[in-house]
C-alpha atoms as one frame of an Amber mdcrd trajectory, in Angstrom:
protein
 -55.127 -10.483 -64.170 -57.625 -10.915 -67.324 -57.882  -7.729 -69.937 -61.078
  -6.440 -69.356 -64.138  -6.840 -72.070 -64.599  -4.311 -74.187 -67.929  -2.090
 -74.898 -68.963  -4.858 -77.825 -68.473  -7.959 -75.607 -70.093  -6.216 -72.255
 -72.992  -5.619 -74.775 -73.281  -9.021 -76.536 -73.019 -10.910 -73.428 -75.615
  -8.734 -71.896 -74.060  -7.625 -68.684 -74.239  -4.114 -69.828 -76.944  -2.326
 -71.763 -79.637  -4.899 -71.423 -81.896  -2.830 -73.222 -79.925  -3.828 -76.537
 -80.817  -6.983 -75.902 -82.859  -9.341 -78.981 -86.450  -9.696 -77.803 -87.271
 -13.155 -76.642 -90.553 -13.402 -78.984 -91.588 -11.614 -81.972 -95.583 -10.173
 -82.076 -97.453  -9.527 -84.812 -98.837  -6.079 -84.701-102.140  -4.787 -84.852
-102.845  -3.568 -88.155-105.294  -0.648 -87.987-106.406   1.253 -84.692-109.165
  -0.438 -82.727-112.708   1.485 -81.420-112.143   3.312 -78.610-113.316   2.241
 -75.089-116.888   3.511 -74.102-116.797   6.160 -71.785-113.842   7.963 -72.716
-113.680  11.713 -72.383-111.867  13.447 -76.050-107.940  13.550 -74.132-108.419
   9.551 -73.575-110.039   9.365 -77.148-106.965  11.439 -78.598-104.734   9.189
 -76.418-106.426   6.153 -77.258-105.559   7.147 -81.310-102.131   8.434 -80.780
-101.157   4.734 -78.908-102.501   2.763 -81.791-100.700   4.807 -84.342 -97.064
   3.809 -83.606 -98.344   0.502 -85.109 -96.211  -1.983 -82.473 -98.993  -2.724
 -79.907-101.075  -5.892 -80.181-104.112  -7.174 -79.033-103.031  -8.174 -75.876
-102.429  -4.638 -74.916-105.658  -3.070 -75.489-106.527  -2.847 -71.515-103.206
  -1.527 -70.773-103.476   1.252 -73.409-107.359   1.592 -72.065-106.229   2.485
 -68.664-103.790   4.402 -69.811-106.166   6.381 -72.000-109.063   6.541 -68.407
-105.839   8.236 -66.787-105.177  10.575 -69.345-108.956  11.573 -68.638-108.741
  11.622 -64.949-105.493  14.173 -65.609-108.382  16.493 -67.558-110.609  16.219
 -65.312-108.067  16.730 -62.455-106.885  19.852 -64.117-110.631  21.109 -64.535
-111.005  20.809 -61.542-107.915  22.787 -60.006-107.950  25.482 -62.880-111.770
  26.327 -61.767-110.778  26.468 -57.831-107.367  27.579 -57.889-104.188  26.298
 -56.779-104.387  27.380 -53.078-107.082  27.029 -50.776-108.020  28.221 -47.604
-106.823  25.852 -44.696-108.426  24.861 -41.400-106.627  28.126 -39.638-107.948
  30.600 -42.893-104.000  30.311 -44.519-103.414  29.366 -47.951-102.910  25.664
 -48.316-101.418  24.324 -51.892-104.554  22.350 -53.343-105.267  18.455 -52.388
-105.739  17.591 -55.887-101.833  18.769 -56.961-100.532  15.776 -55.075-102.837
  13.521 -56.717-102.066  15.093 -60.483 -98.308  14.602 -59.459 -98.995  10.604
 -58.797-100.874  10.375 -61.840 -98.568  12.116 -64.472 -96.263   9.393 -62.863
 -98.196   6.876 -63.396 -99.399   7.706 -66.709 -94.974   8.440 -67.925 -94.643
   5.176 -66.273 -97.336   3.607 -69.050 -96.288   5.589 -71.707 -92.668   4.160
 -71.216 -94.099   0.539 -70.968 -96.193   0.940 -73.921 -93.053   2.671 -76.109
 -95.374   5.715 -76.627 -92.309   7.911 -75.004 -88.865   8.219 -76.735 -87.229
   6.650 -73.581 -90.199   3.705 -73.571 -89.169   2.894 -77.509 -85.343   2.982
 -76.550 -85.464   0.765 -74.259 -87.680  -1.630 -76.261 -85.531  -1.361 -79.101
 -88.271   0.274 -81.187 -87.607   2.191 -84.375 -89.796   4.818 -85.721 -89.977
   5.202 -89.560 -90.096   8.998 -89.196 -86.389  10.633 -88.495 -86.530  12.179
 -84.663 -87.236  15.525 -84.423 -84.083  18.511 -84.800 -82.940  19.050 -81.713
 -82.051  23.095 -81.711 -79.287  22.403 -79.198 -77.587  19.744 -81.052 -77.666
  22.098 -84.392 -76.196  25.193 -81.860 -73.444  22.975 -80.415 -72.823  20.947
 -83.973 -72.047  24.338 -85.901 -70.176  25.373 -83.068 -67.939  22.582 -83.495
 -68.246  22.588 -87.094 -66.506  26.371 -86.626 -64.294  25.268 -84.092 -62.994
  22.337 -86.573 -62.701  24.524 -89.178 -60.516  27.012 -87.899 -58.116  24.557
 -86.425 -57.512  23.307 -89.990 -56.892  26.985 -90.980 -59.987  27.113 -93.279
 -62.236  29.224 -91.611
């Protein structure tokens, strides 16, 4: 029986943690933000600016980012309609029924999340694409709490505290 591969060997062979593979091609990111497409509302324009601020998108990503920005606009319109109508509407027999746009909003949220991940515009997407950002990640209050707790336990074990 052969020895099992170590984690480093699995990563190097690509059999595990495929997200760590080196890129097949290197492309030059676009410098500067292209003009936002016409017809975008304020939420879509904000999404457009935010997407291009990362600095790793290329001109080839333009149509996908435009689609993302339009989905963000659609999401804002759905939210406004749900706020105006309420979460429930009268059903066919007068009973309270969920607003039909709630299901559309859930589907749209999934599509937006997928687009954000695909273009590296979320933490999950950046990790999957191995994109490193210049600024350190925001501190995690839970990590700070548990880190402090572990430090106290270590100090107690060593007789310092």
